C-alpha positions in Angstrom: 51.7 15.9 -52.7 51.1 12.3 -52.2 51.4 12.3 -56.3 55.2 13.9 -55.6 56.2 11.7 -52.5 55.1 8.4 -54.5 57.0 9.5 -57.5 60.1 10.7 -55.2 59.6 7.1 -53.2 59.6 5.3 -56.9 62.4 7.1 -58.3 65.0 6.4 -55.1 63.8 2.9 -55.4 64.5 2.4 -59.0 68.1 3.9 -58.6 68.8 1.8 -55.2 68.1 -1.6 -57.2 70.6 -0.1 -60.3 72.7 1.1 -57.8 72.9 -2.2 -56.1 73.2 -4.0 -58.8 76.1 -1.8 -60.2 77.7 -2.5 -56.9 77.5 -6.0 -57.0 78.5 -6.7 -60.6 80.2 -3.6 -61.8 82.1 -2.5 -59.0 83.3 -5.4 -57.3 86.6 -5.7 -59.6 87.1 -2.1 -59.4 87.1 -1.3 -55.8 88.1 -3.0 -52.6 85.5 -5.0 -50.8 85.0 -2.7 -48.0 84.4 0.1 -50.6 81.9 -2.1 -52.1 80.2 -2.6 -48.5 80.3 1.2 -48.0 78.5 1.7 -51.4 76.3 -0.8 -50.3 75.4 0.9 -47.2 74.3 4.0 -49.3 72.2 1.7 -51.6 70.4 0.6 -48.3 69.7 3.5 -46.8 68.4 4.9 -50.1 65.8 2.1 -50.4 64.9 2.6 -46.6 64.4 6.1 -47.5 62.1 5.4 -50.8 59.9 3.1 -48.7 59.5 5.8 -46.3 58.4 8.4 -48.9 56.0 5.8 -50.5 54.4 5.2 -46.9 53.9 8.8 -46.5 52.6 9.0 -50.0 50.0 7.1 -48.9 49.0 7.7 -45.6 45.9 9.8 -44.5 47.6 10.1 -40.9 50.1 12.8 -41.4 49.0 16.5 -42.3 50.1 18.0 -45.6 52.3 20.7 -44.1 54.1 17.9 -42.3 54.5 15.8 -45.8 56.0 18.8 -47.6 58.9 19.0 -44.3 59.4 15.5 -44.5 59.7 15.4 -48.4 62.3 18.2 -48.2 64.2 16.0 -45.1 64.0 13.0 -47.0 65.0 14.0 -50.1 68.4 16.3 -49.3 69.2 13.8 -46.6 69.1 10.8 -48.9 71.2 12.7 -51.5 73.8 13.9 -49.0 73.7 11.0 -46.9 73.9 8.1 -49.8 75.4 10.4 -52.5 78.3 11.3 -50.3 78.7 7.2 -49.6 78.7 6.6 -53.4 81.5 9.4 -54.1 83.4 8.1 -51.1 83.5 4.5 -51.9 84.0 5.2 -55.9 86.7 7.9 -54.8 89.6 5.6 -56.2 88.0 5.4 -59.6 88.0 9.5 -59.8 90.3 12.0 -60.5 88.7 14.3 -57.5 89.3 13.5 -54.3 85.6 13.5 -52.3 87.1 12.8 -48.9 87.3 16.9 -48.8 83.3 16.2 -48.5 83.1 13.7 -46.0 81.4 15.8 -43.4 78.7 16.0 -45.8 77.5 12.2 -44.6 76.9 12.9 -41.4 74.7 15.8 -42.0 72.8 13.9 -44.4 72.4 11.4 -41.8 71.3 13.9 -39.0 68.4 15.7 -41.3 67.4 11.4 -41.9 66.9 11.4 -38.2 65.5 14.6 -37.9 62.9 13.7 -40.6 62.2 10.6 -38.7 61.6 12.3 -35.6 59.2 14.9 -37.3 57.4 12.0 -38.2 57.2 10.3 -35.0 56.0 13.8 -33.2 53.4 13.8 -36.0 52.0 10.7 -35.3 52.3 11.3 -31.8 50.4 14.6 -32.2 47.1 12.7 -34.4 44.2 12.1 -32.8 42.8 8.7 -33.2 39.3 8.4 -34.6 38.2 5.4 -33.2 
């Protein structure tokens, strides 16, 4: 499980850097500033959750069952949240109207919030060995 979390975190981090560079250099002349800014918000949250996955994958404070739940929540939440932002920000470049999927963004965000809450509860319930 730890290896899977670290691999997922690394993939999210890698693609966040690539997408951030793409937004800064490739999209700036194709979409307006507010759309680029929105795209960068998706990149930022993807990177935050890449780091979250790496931390979870390298700690022994969190039980395996909780790690499995967090893995699922972070993966689904990030794909829905950041992915929908990417689609909405680049909507003018496509023939498909992604605005109909706008509800996906808050659903993904809610899943991410729930994942952080699960982490908080897990850490509070953990006994200290000191």
